[in-house]
N, C-alpha and C positions, 0 to 999 in steps of 0.2 A: 504494500500500500504506500502511496505517496504522501509525504507531508507537505504542508503549504510552502515551506521555504525551499523545497526541492527544485533544483535547476531543471530536472527532467520535466516537471510539471509545467514550468514556465516555457520551456522549449516546445512542449506539445501544444500549449495554448497559442504560442506564436505561429507555429506551423499550421494549425487548424484554422486560425483566423485568416492567415494568408490564403489558404485554400478557399475559404468562403468568399473572401474579397475577390479573388481571381474569377470565381464562378459568376458572381454578380456583375463584375466588370465586363466579362465576355458577353453576357446577355444584354446588358445596357448598350454596349457598343454595337452589337448586331441590330437591336431594335432601333437605335438612333439612326444608324446608317440606312435602315429600311425606310424609316419615316422621311428622311431627307430625299432619298431616291423617289419615293412615292409622290412627294410634293413636287419634285422637279419634273417627273415624267407623267404625273397625273394617273398613276396606276394603283391608287389606294385600294386595298391593303396588300397587294401582291408582294412587293418587296419587303414590306414590314414583316409579314408572316414567314417568308423564306429566310430572311436574315435573322429574325428572332429565333427560329428553330436551329439555324446554323450556330448562333451564339450559345444556345443551350447545349448543343452537341460539343462545341469547343470547350465550354465550361466544364462539362462532364469529363472530357479528356484531360483537361488541366487537373481536375480533382484526382483522377486516377493516377496520373503521372506524379503529382506532388505527394500523394499518400503513399505510393509505392516507394518513392525516394526516401520519405521519412521513415517508413518501416524498415527499409534496408539499412539506413543509418542507425536505427535503434538496435537492429540485430547485430551489427558490427561493433557497437559500443558496449555490448554485454561482456562481462568477464568470461573468459574461456571460449568466446565465439571464434570459429575458424576464420582465418584471414580471407579477404575477398579476392 
C-alpha cells in the first residue's frame, strides 16, 4: 500500500493526469478543426463528426501508449526486475 508522501504515488498521479489531458486535448483539437472546416466549407456537421471521432481514436491511442510506457517503467523500477 502507498502512503501519501510516496514518490510513486505522486509519479502515478502525474502520469495519469497527463494521460487524461492528452485525451481531452486530442478530442478538442479534432472537434475544433471540424467546426472550422464546416464553417469554411458550409458542410455542417460532416467534418465536425469525422474529426471529432478521429480525435477520440487518437486520444485512445495516446492513452494506450502512455499507460503502456508507464507500466513498463514501473516494472523496470521494481527491485529484482530483469533488465530491459
